N, C-alpha and C positions, 0 to 999 in steps of 0.2 A: 605703892598703891596698886591694888590688884587690877589687872586688865580684864576687860569684858571678853568672855569666851562663850559665844552662842551655843546653846544646847541643841543638838540635832537628833531627832527621833528617826530611826530608819524603818520603823513600821508605820505606814502612812495610809490615810484614806484620802484619795484624790478624786476630783470630780471632772467630768468632761461635759462640755456644752454641746447639745445637739443643734442641728442647723435650724430647727424650728423653735422660735421664741427663746433662744439661748437657754434651753432646759438643761439642768445639771443632771448627769448620770454618773453613778459610781463607776470607778475604774479599778480593776484588779490591782492591789498593791504591788504585785509582781511587775507591773508595767512601769512602776516608778523608777527613776534613775537611782543608782546607789548614792547615798548621802555620805559625805565625809565628816570628820570631826569638826571641821571649821567651814562655815559657809563662805562661798566666794561669790559675791554679788556680780551681776553683769556690769560691764564698763559704763560709767556715767555718761549721759548724753549732754551734760552741761559742764561748764568750766569748773575747776576745782573749787570746793566749798571750804570756808573757814573751819579749821579743825575744832574750834570752840563750839561749833554747832552740833557736834557729835557727843553722844554719851560715852563715857569710858569706865564707868563703874556700875556694878549690878544694881545698886540702890536707886540709880537714876532711871531704871526701866519702869514704866508705869505699871501699877498693879502687879508687880513681879511676884509677890507672895500669894496673891489671889490666884494667879495662874500656876501655882506650885513651882515657881522658878523656871517656867518654860519660856524660852525665847529662841525662835527659829526664823532665820532669814531666807529660807528656801521655799516654804510651802504656806498656803493659805490656812489650811487646817492640819493639825497634827493628829494625835489620837485623843479620844475622849478623856477628860481629866477625872471624871468620876467623883466630883465634889458633891458632898451631901449638904443640903441647906436645912436639915432637921425637919421640924414640923411646919415650918413656914411655907405657906402656899404661894406667896408672892415675893418677888424680888424687886426692891425699889432702888433705882439708880438716879443720882442727881445728874441732870443733863446740863442745866444752865444755872450759874450763880454769878456773883460779881467777879470772880476770878476765872470762870469757865464760859466764855461766850460761844455761841453757835453760828456757823456759816453754812449756807446751802452749798452742796458740792459743785454746782455749776449754775449758770444763768441761761436765759433764752432757750429753754428746753420744753419738750412736751413728753408726758409719760406715754411711752409706746408699748410697754409690757409690764404687767403687774406681778407682784410676788404671789406665788401659790402653786398648788398642785395642778399638773397638766396630764393629759392622757399619756404622754411620753415620759413623764417624770416630774420632778420638783424644780421649779424656777426659784432659786434661793435669793433673789434680789429684785430690784426694780430697775427698769431700763428707762433712761432719760435721753430721748432723741435730741441731738443738737449738732450744730455744724462742726466739721473737722477743724480743730485748732481752738475751739472754745476753751477758755481756762477751766481747769479742774482744781478745786481747792479742798483742803482738809476741813472737816466739820468742827473739830475741837482741837485744843492743844494736845500734843502727844509726841510719840517717837515713831519713826518709820520702822516697821518690823520687816517688811519685804518690799523690794522694788526691782522687778525683773520681768522678762518675757516668760509667762507661765502658761504652758500648755495652750488649750483652746481659749483661755481667758485673755490671751494676748498680753500686751504690756500692762502690768498690774502693779498697784501700790496698795499695801496694807499698813494702816496706822493703828497702833494701840494707844488708847487715850487714858488720862488719869482717872476718869470715872469708871474704868473697867471695861468699857466697850472697845471693840475693834471695828473699823470701817474699811471696806474694800472698794477699790476704784479700778475697773477693768476695761479692756478694749481701748486703751489709751493710744494716741498717736505718738506721744513722746512722754518720757519720764524725766522729772526735773529734781528728784531727790534721791538719796541713797540710804541703804539700811543703817540704822543706829543714828540717824539724823533727827535732831529735835525740830519740831514744826509747831507753828501756832495757828489757831483758828483763822481761816481765811487765807492762809499762805498757799500759793499756787504750787501744786505738786506734779502737774502734768497738763496734757491737753486732750480734749475729746478726740477719739479716733475710730478706727474700724479694724484694729489688729485682732489677731486670733480668729476664732470661728465666730464670725459676726455677719449679720445680714444687712448692715447699714451703719452709718456713723451714729454712735450713741455711747453714753456712759452706763455701764452696768454697775450699780451701786448696791452694796450689801451692808447690813448691820449685823454684828455678831457679839455674843457674850460667852466667854469661856469656849470659844471656837464654834459655838452653835449659832446658826443663823435664826433670825426672826424677822418679821415683816417691817421694813423701814417705814411703811405708812402708819405703823403704830406709834412711831416716834415723831414723825414730821408730817405736817400738812403740805402736800406737794402742790396745792393750789395757791396757798399764801406764802410758802417758803419758810414757815416758822414752826418750831416745836409746839406740840399740843399743850405741853405743860413743862414746868421746870424739872419735874420728877417723872421718870419713866417707870411704870409698873408692868412687869412681865411675870408670867406664871411659868412653872416648871413645864407644864404641858405645852406652852407656846415654844419653849426652847427644845422640847422633845428630847431630853437627855437620853431617856431609856431606849429610844428607837434606833440609836446609833449602833451599828454592828460592833461586836467585840473583836478587837484585832489581836493577832498573835504578837508576841514580843520577839523582835529580831535579836539574836544573840549579841550582835555588835553594840546594841544599846547599852549593855552593861559596861562597855568600855568608855562610855561617855556619860558619867553620872552627873546629876544636877550640881551646879556650883554651890559650894558650902562656904561657911565662914564669911558671910556677907557683911559689909559695913552696915551700920544701923539704918534701917529703913525710915527712921524718923529724922534723918539728917536733912537740913534745909537745902533745897535744890533751887537755885536761882531766886532765893528769897521767899520760897514757899515751903510749907510743910504739907506732905501728902498724908491724909488721914488713914490710919491703919486701925485694925481691930483693937478695941480697948481705949482708944484715945478719948480725951475730954478736953474741953476748952481750958479748964484750969490746969490740967497736966501739960498741955502745949505751952501755956503761958509760963509755967515754971521751967520747962525744958529750955526755952529760948530766953528766959529771964526778961520777959516782957510783962508789965502790969496787965492783969486781965482786962481792965477797962480800956487800955490802949489797944489790945488785941481785938476786942469787940468792935471798937471804933474803926480800926483799919479794915476790917472785913464786913462792916455793916451788919453785925450780928448782935444778938442779945444773949443773956445768960441761959435763956430757955431754948436757944437754937439747937436743933438736932443735927449732929454730924453724920455724914455718910462715908462709907469706904471709898477711897479714891478722891475725895474732895480736897481741893487745894486751899490752904489757909495761909494768908500772907503773914510773914513773921519778920520782915525787914522793910 
């Protein structure tokens, strides 16, 4: 069975937070530390975790093919993926269904800083002021991609989800998960803190798709703590793919090619099939030898239901 080897890009675009309003500023890639072929996460701050809670094959990585087989445990953002979505103006992502619940990242908070452009730069997330030690939870099911002390973000966790999104939780007081660990919606991953370059205890929360940030308030009503809709619609302009500076390629990157010969991405993972391009309900029922009627009943779907990339379909 092939072991998971994270792919590290040595050409990086990193961000630094300014002292005012946690504004993110670009940092020269030359300032980034040299990346090795294998990521070495920081020592865990919690007792040993059951090995069964970790992924060990590439097909278990959420949205692995959508991200062009990128999986990096050292940095929040790697380089632009340059994925074309054709003539489609909008990108639709399933946020919540019967197998994908949503949980607010923390309770007892007040929005202290909104997402948006500032005089001093772009604030790429939303700040939720809360007491030190307040539990921080992952929004959706997924796998921890990064969990470490990261520059001015302080103690940070990045989770990639099965719906294709990534969420970032920064300035934590402590981290309770490790890279490559499977997590479920509502699972505690850390505690609110004041680490890194921070002006007071709060959670800096980001939502990203293909590494590009977008306004979390487009996805969640921070007054009610609920998603606005089960389906998130974002435009290419909101993701602003084209505005990202083109980065030169580090020669060492050629020594660490993307992992190939992957196991089938359609394999059942913990009793669920993760929808990939070209999937249909009929094809899934045939693949797992389940009557279509039973598959529909198990997932509360109809024959007319539209599948979305990254959607989890129960097959056991």
